[in-house]
TORFI-881849 format. One line per 2 residues: number of its first residue (from 1); their letters; for each residue x, y, z of C-alpha. Coordinates in Angstrom, 3 decimals, padded with zeros to 6 digits, always signed. Layout:
NUM = A = X/Y/Z  ...
! end
This chain:
1 = XX = -000.071/-000.081/+000.053  +001.237/+003.460/-000.796
3 = XX = -000.301/+006.822/-000.589  +000.003/+010.481/-001.656
5 = XX = +002.641/+012.904/-000.042  +002.276/+016.649/-000.490
7 = XX = +005.554/+018.476/-000.888  +006.313/+022.156/-001.594
9 = XX = +009.416/+023.422/-003.408  +010.855/+026.821/-002.197
11 = XX = +014.434/+027.001/-001.457  +014.067/+023.283/-000.262
13 = XX = +011.491/+020.591/-000.249  +008.890/+020.917/+002.570
15 = XX = +006.858/+018.100/+003.874  +003.226/+019.077/+004.189
17 = XX = +001.461/+015.696/+004.870  +000.249/+012.530/+003.390
19 = XX = -003.040/+010.748/+002.408  -003.171/+007.004/+003.194
21 = XX = -003.463/+004.751/+000.068  -006.220/+002.256/-000.799
23 = XX = -006.061/-001.238/+000.232  -006.154/-003.148/-003.062
25 = XX = -004.884/-006.341/-004.670  -002.333/-004.832/-006.983
27 = XX = -001.817/-006.709/-010.277  -000.275/-003.856/-012.459
29 = XX = +001.037/-000.338/-011.692  +001.260/+000.600/-015.441
31 = XX = -000.720/+003.835/-016.014  -001.337/+004.464/-012.258
33 = XX = +000.721/+007.741/-012.377  -000.796/+008.815/-015.589
35 = XX = -004.304/+008.217/-014.185  -003.392/+010.176/-010.931
37 = XX = -002.105/+013.228/-012.854  -005.136/+013.024/-015.414
39 = XX = -007.557/+013.102/-012.473  -005.579/+015.921/-010.673
41 = XX = -005.695/+018.010/-013.838  -009.334/+017.546/-014.269
43 = XX = -010.117/+018.714/-010.634  -007.752/+021.554/-010.749
45 = XX = -009.436/+022.754/-014.101  -012.831/+022.628/-012.261
47 = XX = -011.405/+024.623/-009.150  -010.040/+027.241/-011.523
49 = XX = -013.450/+027.726/-013.246  -015.034/+027.939/-009.734
51 = XX = -012.439/+030.499/-008.586  -012.977/+032.511/-011.776
53 = XX = -016.742/+032.577/-010.982  -016.042/+033.831/-007.509
55 = XX = -013.929/+036.610/-008.762  -016.486/+037.636/-011.363
57 = XX = -019.303/+037.805/-008.743  -017.297/+039.810/-006.166
59 = XX = -016.588/+042.419/-008.725  -020.405/+043.201/-008.980
61 = XX = -020.746/+044.295/-005.300  -019.118/+046.973/-003.093
63 = XX = -016.941/+045.766/-000.308  -014.894/+042.776/+000.283
65 = XX = -016.715/+040.555/+002.865  -020.285/+041.467/+001.845
67 = XX = -019.445/+040.568/-001.710  -018.164/+037.135/-001.013
69 = XX = -020.499/+034.718/-002.991  -022.193/+031.678/-001.680
71 = XX = -021.705/+028.354/-003.289  -025.194/+028.479/-004.799
73 = XX = -024.426/+031.898/-006.354  -021.123/+030.420/-007.920
75 = XX = -023.000/+027.326/-009.145  -025.598/+029.511/-010.851
77 = XX = -022.877/+031.552/-012.602  -021.152/+028.285/-013.660
79 = XX = -024.467/+027.053/-015.199  -024.709/+030.335/-017.119
81 = XX = -026.960/+032.284/-014.966  -026.468/+035.633/-013.473
! end
């Protein structure tokens, strides 16, 4: 069993924690890394779209804290609503 480790590169590598792997009967590791990176890319893309919608909404209201959107507002914008 292995897991995922989070590291950050500044002037040196810094350990930030780990996530335990899944208990599976491993038969083949070919493609495991590609699958991992592909899934990570997909979720990062969705996060960027969500963040972009948050930024768009907050620019329509005066003030910082009062302008922070709710999840429902962000999802409405993502679905093409206003």
